Biopython code that builds the backbone (N, CA, C, O; Angstrom):
import numpy as np
from Bio.PDB.StructureBuilder import StructureBuilder

atoms = [
    (1, "UNK", "N", (9.930, 10.329, -0.614)),
    (1, "UNK", "CA", (9.202, 10.222, 0.292)),
    (1, "UNK", "C", (9.730, 10.684, 1.318)),
    (1, "UNK", "O", (9.313, 10.200, 2.370)),
    (2, "UNK", "N", (10.737, 11.685, 1.406)),
    (2, "UNK", "CA", (11.828, 12.433, 2.498)),
    (2, "UNK", "C", (10.791, 13.113, 3.329)),
    (2, "UNK", "O", (10.934, 13.342, 4.530)),
    (3, "UNK", "N", (9.542, 13.480, 2.490)),
    (3, "UNK", "CA", (8.625, 14.095, 3.694)),
    (3, "UNK", "C", (7.965, 13.543, 4.398)),
    (3, "UNK", "O", (7.463, 14.178, 5.326)),
    (4, "UNK", "N", (7.676, 12.048, 4.241)),
    (4, "UNK", "CA", (6.318, 11.713, 4.935)),
    (4, "UNK", "C", (7.305, 11.147, 6.309)),
    (4, "UNK", "O", (8.168, 10.348, 5.948)),
    (5, "UNK", "N", (7.293, 11.409, 7.602)),
    (5, "UNK", "CA", (7.544, 11.169, 8.421)),
    (5, "UNK", "C", (7.548, 9.494, 8.805)),
    (5, "UNK", "O", (6.620, 8.923, 8.232)),
    (6, "UNK", "N", (8.332, 8.648, 9.592)),
    (6, "UNK", "CA", (8.131, 7.251, 9.810)),
    (6, "UNK", "C", (6.563, 6.949, 10.029)),
    (6, "UNK", "O", (6.312, 7.528, 11.085)),
    (7, "UNK", "N", (5.562, 6.431, 9.638)),
    (7, "UNK", "CA", (4.592, 6.007, 9.816)),
    (7, "UNK", "C", (4.380, 4.449, 9.911)),
    (7, "UNK", "O", (4.618, 3.855, 8.859)),
    (8, "UNK", "N", (3.937, 3.603, 11.080)),
    (8, "UNK", "CA", (3.792, 2.828, 11.481)),
    (8, "UNK", "C", (2.634, 1.648, 10.876)),
    (8, "UNK", "O", (2.625, 0.436, 10.665)),
    (9, "UNK", "N", (1.682, 2.812, 10.745)),
    (9, "UNK", "CA", (0.279, 1.982, 9.936)),
    (9, "UNK", "C", (0.684, 1.915, 8.564)),
    (9, "UNK", "O", (1.542, 2.572, 7.975)),
    (10, "UNK", "N", (-0.245, 0.811, 8.066)),
    (10, "UNK", "CA", (0.068, 0.879, 6.487)),
    (10, "UNK", "C", (-0.982, 1.189, 5.653)),
    (10, "UNK", "O", (-0.877, 1.165, 4.427)),
    (11, "UNK", "N", (-2.145, 1.523, 6.337)),
    (11, "UNK", "CA", (-3.198, 2.490, 5.738)),
    (11, "UNK", "C", (-2.427, 3.841, 5.865)),
    (11, "UNK", "O", (-2.268, 4.274, 4.724)),
    (12, "UNK", "N", (-1.993, 4.513, 6.608)),
    (12, "UNK", "CA", (-1.578, 5.661, 6.784)),
    (12, "UNK", "C", (-0.456, 6.069, 5.516)),
    (12, "UNK", "O", (-0.357, 6.968, 4.681)),
    (13, "UNK", "N", (0.307, 4.853, 5.907)),
    (13, "UNK", "CA", (1.687, 4.901, 4.930)),
    (13, "UNK", "C", (1.332, 5.241, 3.636)),
    (13, "UNK", "O", (1.813, 6.260, 3.140)),
    (14, "UNK", "N", (0.462, 4.451, 2.931)),
    (14, "UNK", "CA", (-0.474, 4.057, 1.596)),
    (14, "UNK", "C", (-0.946, 5.655, 1.452)),
    (14, "UNK", "O", (-0.682, 6.256, 0.411)),
    (15, "UNK", "N", (-1.454, 6.128, 2.234)),
    (15, "UNK", "CA", (-2.163, 7.426, 2.151)),
    (15, "UNK", "C", (-1.280, 8.504, 1.979)),
    (15, "UNK", "O", (-1.577, 9.389, 1.178)),
    (16, "UNK", "N", (-0.267, 8.549, 2.601)),
    (16, "UNK", "CA", (0.985, 9.756, 2.447)),
    (16, "UNK", "C", (1.707, 9.558, 1.461)),
    (16, "UNK", "O", (2.367, 10.400, 0.851)),
    (17, "UNK", "N", (1.603, 8.264, 1.225)),
    (17, "UNK", "CA", (2.596, 8.158, -0.238)),
    (17, "UNK", "C", (1.881, 8.744, -1.638)),
    (17, "UNK", "O", (2.253, 9.543, -2.498)),
    (18, "UNK", "N", (0.790, 8.026, -1.455)),
    (18, "UNK", "CA", (-0.279, 8.558, -2.828)),
    (18, "UNK", "C", (-0.346, 10.202, -2.655)),
    (18, "UNK", "O", (0.009, 11.034, -3.490)),
    (19, "UNK", "N", (-0.775, 10.388, -1.638)),
    (19, "UNK", "CA", (-0.952, 12.061, -1.613)),
    (19, "UNK", "C", (0.352, 12.944, -2.225)),
    (19, "UNK", "O", (0.242, 13.870, -3.030)),
    (20, "UNK", "N", (1.628, 12.429, -1.643)),
    (20, "UNK", "CA", (2.844, 13.080, -2.130)),
    (20, "UNK", "C", (2.804, 13.101, -3.883)),
    (20, "UNK", "O", (3.042, 14.050, -4.629)),
    (21, "UNK", "N", (2.344, 11.444, -4.283)),
    (21, "UNK", "CA", (2.713, 11.170, -5.427)),
    (21, "UNK", "C", (1.775, 11.542, -5.925)),
    (21, "UNK", "O", (1.615, 10.745, -6.849)),
    (22, "UNK", "N", (0.833, 12.386, -5.963)),
    (22, "UNK", "CA", (-0.756, 12.882, -6.754)),
    (22, "UNK", "C", (-0.390, 14.378, -6.812)),
    (22, "UNK", "O", (-0.801, 15.100, -7.720)),
    (23, "UNK", "N", (0.389, 14.816, -5.821)),
    (23, "UNK", "CA", (0.706, 16.324, -5.736)),
    (23, "UNK", "C", (1.999, 16.599, -6.709)),
    (23, "UNK", "O", (2.236, 17.592, -7.396)),
    (24, "UNK", "N", (2.569, 15.694, -6.584)),
    (24, "UNK", "CA", (4.284, 16.053, -7.742)),
    (24, "UNK", "C", (3.900, 15.826, -9.015)),
    (24, "UNK", "O", (4.381, 16.457, -9.957)),
    (25, "UNK", "N", (2.699, 14.594, -9.192)),
    (25, "UNK", "CA", (2.235, 14.235, -10.579)),
    (25, "UNK", "C", (1.766, 15.532, -11.274)),
    (25, "UNK", "O", (2.241, 16.046, -12.287)),
    (26, "UNK", "N", (0.606, 16.003, -10.419)),
    (26, "UNK", "CA", (-0.018, 17.355, -10.675)),
    (26, "UNK", "C", (0.964, 18.710, -10.967)),
    (26, "UNK", "O", (0.774, 19.565, -11.833)),
    (27, "UNK", "N", (1.876, 18.655, -10.154)),
    (27, "UNK", "CA", (2.977, 19.926, -10.359)),
    (27, "UNK", "C", (3.804, 19.821, -11.529)),
    (27, "UNK", "O", (4.148, 20.751, -12.259)),
    (28, "UNK", "N", (4.080, 18.648, -11.637)),
    (28, "UNK", "CA", (5.051, 18.456, -12.865)),
    (28, "UNK", "C", (4.263, 18.106, -14.426)),
    (28, "UNK", "O", (4.720, 18.294, -15.553)),
    (29, "UNK", "N", (3.106, 17.610, -14.075)),
    (29, "UNK", "CA", (2.509, 17.534, -15.247)),
    (29, "UNK", "C", (2.646, 16.206, -15.953)),
    (29, "UNK", "O", (2.735, 15.923, -17.148)),
    (30, "UNK", "N", (2.636, 15.448, -14.808)),
    (30, "UNK", "CA", (3.140, 13.632, -15.257)),
    (30, "UNK", "C", (1.542, 13.159, -15.529)),
    (30, "UNK", "O", (0.544, 13.650, -15.002)),
    (31, "UNK", "N", (1.595, 12.170, -16.408)),
    (31, "UNK", "CA", (0.401, 11.878, -17.339)),
    (31, "UNK", "C", (0.493, 10.346, -16.473)),
    (31, "UNK", "O", (1.296, 9.590, -17.018)),
    (32, "UNK", "N", (-0.104, 9.819, -15.370)),
    (32, "UNK", "CA", (-0.139, 9.054, -14.760)),
    (32, "UNK", "C", (-1.088, 8.028, -15.235)),
    (32, "UNK", "O", (-2.244, 8.416, -15.403)),
    (33, "UNK", "N", (-0.877, 7.063, -15.429)),
    (33, "UNK", "CA", (-2.069, 5.786, -16.127)),
    (33, "UNK", "C", (-2.433, 4.674, -15.112)),
    (33, "UNK", "O", (-3.287, 3.800, -15.263)),
    (34, "UNK", "N", (-1.617, 4.877, -14.048)),
    (34, "UNK", "CA", (-2.150, 3.667, -13.053)),
    (34, "UNK", "C", (-0.951, 4.058, -11.794)),
    (34, "UNK", "O", (0.051, 4.771, -11.847)),
    (35, "UNK", "N", (-1.595, 3.187, -10.583)),
    (35, "UNK", "CA", (-1.135, 3.101, -9.478)),
    (35, "UNK", "C", (-1.172, 2.006, -8.952)),
    (35, "UNK", "O", (-2.243, 1.415, -9.085)),
    (36, "UNK", "N", (-0.189, 1.371, -8.249)),
    (36, "UNK", "CA", (-0.462, -0.180, -7.158)),
    (36, "UNK", "C", (0.657, -0.065, -5.879)),
    (36, "UNK", "O", (1.676, 0.565, -5.595)),
    (37, "UNK", "N", (-0.110, -0.963, -5.383)),
    (37, "UNK", "CA", (0.905, -1.147, -4.173)),
    (37, "UNK", "C", (2.095, -2.296, -4.343)),
    (37, "UNK", "O", (2.034, -3.082, -5.288)),
    (38, "UNK", "N", (3.028, -2.345, -3.515)),
    (38, "UNK", "CA", (4.077, -2.832, -3.774)),
    (38, "UNK", "C", (3.760, -4.093, -3.464)),
    (38, "UNK", "O", (4.643, -4.889, -3.784)),
    (39, "UNK", "N", (2.693, -4.626, -2.889)),
    (39, "UNK", "CA", (2.677, -5.960, -2.349)),
    (39, "UNK", "C", (1.067, -6.094, -2.219)),
    (39, "UNK", "O", (0.302, -5.224, -1.802)),
    (40, "UNK", "N", (0.693, -7.559, -2.736)),
    (40, "UNK", "CA", (-1.146, -7.475, -2.514)),
    (40, "UNK", "C", (-0.992, -8.489, -1.253)),
    (40, "UNK", "O", (-1.902, -8.425, -0.426)),
    (41, "UNK", "N", (-0.033, -9.338, -1.033)),
    (41, "UNK", "CA", (0.280, -9.828, 0.027)),
    (41, "UNK", "C", (1.431, -10.018, 1.068)),
    (41, "UNK", "O", (2.568, -9.869, 0.622)),
    (42, "UNK", "N", (1.299, -10.319, 2.371)),
    (42, "UNK", "CA", (2.759, -10.290, 3.160)),
    (42, "UNK", "C", (3.502, -11.468, 2.266)),
    (42, "UNK", "O", (2.851, -12.253, 1.577)),
    (43, "UNK", "N", (4.908, -11.493, 2.359)),
    (43, "UNK", "CA", (5.485, -12.021, 1.542)),
    (43, "UNK", "C", (7.003, -12.274, 2.055)),
    (43, "UNK", "O", (7.156, -11.793, 3.178)),
    (44, "UNK", "N", (8.049, -12.834, 1.591)),
    (44, "UNK", "CA", (9.447, -13.147, 1.879)),
    (44, "UNK", "C", (10.004, -12.066, 1.496)),
    (44, "UNK", "O", (10.135, -12.069, 0.272)),
    (45, "UNK", "N", (10.446, -11.010, 2.056)),
    (45, "UNK", "CA", (11.728, -10.096, 1.587)),
    (45, "UNK", "C", (13.348, -10.639, 2.005)),
    (45, "UNK", "O", (13.607, -11.144, 3.097)),
    (46, "UNK", "N", (14.024, -10.494, 1.270)),
    (46, "UNK", "CA", (15.317, -10.975, 1.351)),
    (46, "UNK", "C", (15.781, -10.396, 2.277)),
    (46, "UNK", "O", (16.350, -11.192, 3.025)),
    (47, "UNK", "N", (15.819, -9.570, 2.555)),
    (47, "UNK", "CA", (16.629, -8.598, 3.890)),
    (47, "UNK", "C", (16.020, -9.186, 5.169)),
    (47, "UNK", "O", (16.676, -9.625, 6.114)),
    (48, "UNK", "N", (14.832, -9.145, 5.091)),
    (48, "UNK", "CA", (13.807, -8.887, 6.535)),
    (48, "UNK", "C", (13.434, -10.787, 6.576)),
    (48, "UNK", "O", (13.333, -11.384, 7.647)),
    (49, "UNK", "N", (13.329, -11.251, 5.662)),
    (49, "UNK", "CA", (12.786, -12.713, 5.680)),
    (49, "UNK", "C", (11.039, -12.583, 5.590)),
    (49, "UNK", "O", (10.559, -11.957, 4.644)),
    (50, "UNK", "N", (10.162, -13.191, 6.596)),
    (50, "UNK", "CA", (8.701, -12.808, 6.611)),
    (50, "UNK", "C", (8.526, -11.555, 7.800)),
    (50, "UNK", "O", (7.384, -11.206, 8.098)),
    (51, "UNK", "N", (9.364, -11.096, 8.263)),
    (51, "UNK", "CA", (9.143, -10.307, 9.468)),
    (51, "UNK", "C", (8.533, -9.205, 8.920)),
    (51, "UNK", "O", (7.679, -8.658, 9.618)),
    (52, "UNK", "N", (8.735, -8.821, 8.004)),
    (52, "UNK", "CA", (8.079, -7.277, 7.306)),
    (52, "UNK", "C", (6.822, -7.708, 6.724)),
    (52, "UNK", "O", (6.853, -8.578, 5.853)),
    (53, "UNK", "N", (5.520, -7.113, 7.167)),
    (53, "UNK", "CA", (4.334, -7.119, 6.589)),
    (53, "UNK", "C", (3.724, -6.059, 5.721)),
    (53, "UNK", "O", (2.969, -5.199, 6.175)),
    (54, "UNK", "N", (4.152, -6.162, 4.169)),
    (54, "UNK", "CA", (4.050, -5.105, 3.311)),
    (54, "UNK", "C", (2.502, -5.366, 2.579)),
    (54, "UNK", "O", (1.813, -4.448, 2.134)),
    (55, "UNK", "N", (2.236, -6.374, 2.563)),
    (55, "UNK", "CA", (0.954, -6.579, 1.972)),
    (55, "UNK", "C", (-0.442, -6.127, 2.449)),
    (55, "UNK", "O", (-0.721, -5.653, 3.551)),
    (56, "UNK", "N", (-1.296, -6.375, 1.369)),
    (56, "UNK", "CA", (-2.494, -5.548, 1.831)),
    (56, "UNK", "C", (-3.451, -6.768, 2.402)),
    (56, "UNK", "O", (-4.666, -6.727, 2.593)),
    (57, "UNK", "N", (-2.638, -7.746, 2.594)),
    (57, "UNK", "CA", (-3.367, -9.043, 3.237)),
    (57, "UNK", "C", (-2.304, -9.819, 3.849)),
    (57, "UNK", "O", (-1.323, -10.325, 3.302)),
    (58, "UNK", "N", (-2.683, -9.834, 5.183)),
    (58, "UNK", "CA", (-1.981, -10.651, 6.318)),
    (58, "UNK", "C", (-1.696, -12.020, 5.839)),
    (58, "UNK", "O", (-2.739, -12.625, 5.590)),
    (59, "UNK", "N", (-0.667, -12.672, 5.638)),
    (59, "UNK", "CA", (-0.613, -14.096, 5.434)),
    (59, "UNK", "C", (-0.129, -14.795, 6.930)),
    (59, "UNK", "O", (0.854, -14.499, 7.609)),
    (60, "UNK", "N", (-1.151, -15.800, 7.181)),
    (60, "UNK", "CA", (-0.402, -16.689, 8.637)),
    (60, "UNK", "C", (0.470, -17.582, 7.523)),
    (60, "UNK", "O", (-0.009, -18.102, 6.515)),
    (61, "UNK", "N", (2.013, -17.638, 7.996)),
    (61, "UNK", "CA", (2.668, -18.679, 7.455)),
    (61, "UNK", "C", (2.823, -19.750, 8.100)),
    (61, "UNK", "O", (3.307, -20.752, 7.573)),
    (62, "UNK", "N", (2.361, -19.696, 9.580)),
    (62, "UNK", "CA", (2.338, -20.945, 10.301)),
    (62, "UNK", "C", (1.398, -21.860, 10.092)),
    (62, "UNK", "O", (1.450, -23.011, 10.524)),
    (63, "UNK", "N", (0.211, -21.234, 9.205)),
    (63, "UNK", "CA", (-0.759, -22.196, 8.860)),
    (63, "UNK", "C", (-0.435, -22.540, 7.829)),
    (63, "UNK", "O", (0.074, -21.782, 7.002)),
    (64, "UNK", "N", (-0.784, -24.453, 7.540)),
    (64, "UNK", "CA", (-0.404, -24.831, 6.443)),
    (64, "UNK", "C", (-1.246, -24.451, 5.274)),
    (64, "UNK", "O", (-0.820, -24.734, 4.154)),
    (65, "UNK", "N", (-2.607, -23.729, 5.425)),
    (65, "UNK", "CA", (-3.229, -23.267, 4.005)),
    (65, "UNK", "C", (-3.225, -21.876, 3.996)),
    (65, "UNK", "O", (-4.098, -21.189, 3.465)),
    (66, "UNK", "N", (-1.897, -21.313, 4.789)),
    (66, "UNK", "CA", (-1.723, -20.161, 4.330)),
    (66, "UNK", "C", (-2.767, -18.606, 4.601)),
    (66, "UNK", "O", (-2.754, -17.476, 4.112)),
    (67, "UNK", "N", (-3.454, -19.191, 5.460)),
    (67, "UNK", "CA", (-4.938, -17.904, 5.441)),
    (67, "UNK", "C", (-4.461, -17.065, 5.387)),
    (67, "UNK", "O", (-3.392, -16.945, 5.986)),
    (68, "UNK", "N", (-5.008, -16.001, 4.620)),
    (68, "UNK", "CA", (-5.392, -14.626, 4.215)),
    (68, "UNK", "C", (-5.913, -13.781, 4.789)),
    (68, "UNK", "O", (-7.119, -13.971, 4.630)),
    (69, "UNK", "N", (-5.723, -12.735, 5.519)),
    (69, "UNK", "CA", (-6.778, -12.091, 6.242)),
    (69, "UNK", "C", (-6.723, -10.450, 5.870)),
    (69, "UNK", "O", (-5.722, -9.897, 6.325)),
    (70, "UNK", "N", (-7.599, -9.624, 5.149)),
    (70, "UNK", "CA", (-7.416, -8.416, 4.423)),
    (70, "UNK", "C", (-6.850, -7.274, 5.668)),
    (70, "UNK", "O", (-6.637, -7.460, 6.866)),
    (71, "UNK", "N", (-6.784, -6.665, 5.246)),
    (71, "UNK", "CA", (-5.748, -5.535, 6.618)),
    (71, "UNK", "C", (-6.649, -4.003, 5.836)),
    (71, "UNK", "O", (-7.113, -3.920, 4.699)),
    (72, "UNK", "N", (-6.643, -3.077, 6.816)),
    (72, "UNK", "CA", (-7.742, -2.001, 6.766)),
    (72, "UNK", "C", (-6.867, -1.182, 5.102)),
    (72, "UNK", "O", (-7.488, -0.510, 4.278)),
    (73, "UNK", "N", (-5.596, -1.465, 5.039)),
    (73, "UNK", "CA", (-4.963, -1.241, 3.783)),
    (73, "UNK", "C", (-5.530, -1.607, 2.438)),
    (73, "UNK", "O", (-5.603, -0.908, 1.427)),
    (74, "UNK", "N", (-5.897, -2.787, 2.629)),
    (74, "UNK", "CA", (-6.897, -3.359, 1.427)),
    (74, "UNK", "C", (-8.192, -2.715, 0.973)),
    (74, "UNK", "O", (-8.423, -2.524, -0.221)),
    (75, "UNK", "N", (-9.269, -2.289, 2.212)),
    (75, "UNK", "CA", (-10.317, -1.428, 2.224)),
    (75, "UNK", "C", (-9.974, -0.136, 1.404)),
    (75, "UNK", "O", (-10.648, 0.291, 0.466)),
    (76, "UNK", "N", (-8.700, 0.483, 1.953)),
    (76, "UNK", "CA", (-8.415, 1.875, 1.375)),
    (76, "UNK", "C", (-8.173, 1.505, -0.309)),
    (76, "UNK", "O", (-8.815, 2.125, -1.157)),
    (77, "UNK", "N", (-7.328, 0.591, -0.638)),
    (77, "UNK", "CA", (-7.002, 0.291, -1.970)),
    (77, "UNK", "C", (-8.268, -0.178, -2.399)),
    (77, "UNK", "O", (-8.285, 0.262, -3.549)),
    (78, "UNK", "N", (-9.364, -0.792, -2.237)),
    (78, "UNK", "CA", (-10.588, -1.046, -2.823)),
    (78, "UNK", "C", (-11.082, 0.372, -3.050)),
    (78, "UNK", "O", (-11.417, 0.730, -4.179)),
    (79, "UNK", "N", (-11.132, 1.165, -2.033)),
    (79, "UNK", "CA", (-11.770, 2.547, -2.503)),
    (79, "UNK", "C", (-11.361, 3.206, -3.612)),
    (79, "UNK", "O", (-12.103, 3.810, -4.387)),
    (80, "UNK", "N", (-9.990, 3.076, -3.707)),
    (80, "UNK", "CA", (-8.970, 4.025, -4.897)),
    (80, "UNK", "C", (-9.195, 3.448, -6.111)),
    (80, "UNK", "O", (-9.165, 4.135, -7.132)),
    (81, "UNK", "N", (-9.511, 1.769, -6.150)),
    (81, "UNK", "CA", (-9.775, 1.234, -7.533)),
    (81, "UNK", "C", (-11.384, 1.730, -7.667)),
    (81, "UNK", "O", (-11.930, 2.277, -8.625)),
    (82, "UNK", "N", (-11.845, 1.408, -6.588)),
    (82, "UNK", "CA", (-13.617, 1.516, -7.149)),
    (82, "UNK", "C", (-13.646, 3.127, -7.351)),
    (82, "UNK", "O", (-14.278, 3.272, -8.398)),
    (83, "UNK", "N", (-13.233, 4.558, -6.810)),
    (83, "UNK", "CA", (-13.481, 5.471, -7.141)),
    (83, "UNK", "C", (-12.368, 5.893, -8.196)),
    (83, "UNK", "O", (-12.416, 7.107, -8.389)),
    (84, "UNK", "N", (-11.509, 5.336, -8.839)),
    (84, "UNK", "CA", (-10.674, 5.464, -9.826)),
    (84, "UNK", "C", (-9.806, 7.100, -9.229)),
    (84, "UNK", "O", (-9.672, 8.094, -9.943)),
    (85, "UNK", "N", (-9.436, 7.003, -8.110)),
    (85, "UNK", "CA", (-8.953, 8.165, -7.681)),
    (85, "UNK", "C", (-8.109, 8.207, -6.568)),
    (85, "UNK", "O", (-8.627, 7.479, -5.722)),
    (86, "UNK", "N", (-6.994, 8.726, -6.104)),
    (86, "UNK", "CA", (-6.395, 8.802, -4.973)),
    (86, "UNK", "C", (-6.496, 10.232, -4.238)),
    (86, "UNK", "O", (-5.897, 10.434, -3.182)),
    (87, "UNK", "N", (-7.182, 11.074, -4.775)),
    (87, "UNK", "CA", (-7.374, 12.030, -4.020)),
    (87, "UNK", "C", (-8.544, 11.960, -3.002)),
    (87, "UNK", "O", (-8.396, 12.603, -1.963)),
    (88, "UNK", "N", (-9.467, 11.391, -3.144)),
    (88, "UNK", "CA", (-10.729, 11.539, -2.450)),
    (88, "UNK", "C", (-10.247, 10.202, -1.370)),
    (88, "UNK", "O", (-10.907, 10.388, -0.348)),
    (89, "UNK", "N", (-9.779, 9.530, -1.270)),
    (89, "UNK", "CA", (-9.245, 8.359, -0.145)),
    (89, "UNK", "C", (-8.605, 8.454, 0.613)),
    (89, "UNK", "O", (-8.341, 7.483, 1.323)),
]
sb = StructureBuilder()
sb.init_structure("model")
sb.init_model(0)
sb.init_chain("A")
sb.init_seg("    ")
for serial, (resi, resn, name, xyz) in enumerate(atoms, 1):
    if name == "N":
        sb.init_residue(resn, " ", resi, " ")
    sb.init_atom(name, np.array(xyz, "f"), 0.0, 1.0, " ", f" {name:<3s}", serial, name[0])
structure = sb.get_structure()
């Protein structure tokens, strides 16, 4: 991902990674059978604790019920799955 500038918006980061991944697999002729994101929900990262938010769903760690709220990236990934395509999302 060296070609992707630092992107703070998770949806844009997912799109940028998927676009580069899609282009490189087409160029190299790789037979890609699937795609998934790093984490469906925010979680604890060993080096950063609960400060980084990689998930498609935001988790409220101060709420005893751990309320989960979908981020824009969850909507993007829903479209990827529904369309069975990264190139159109």
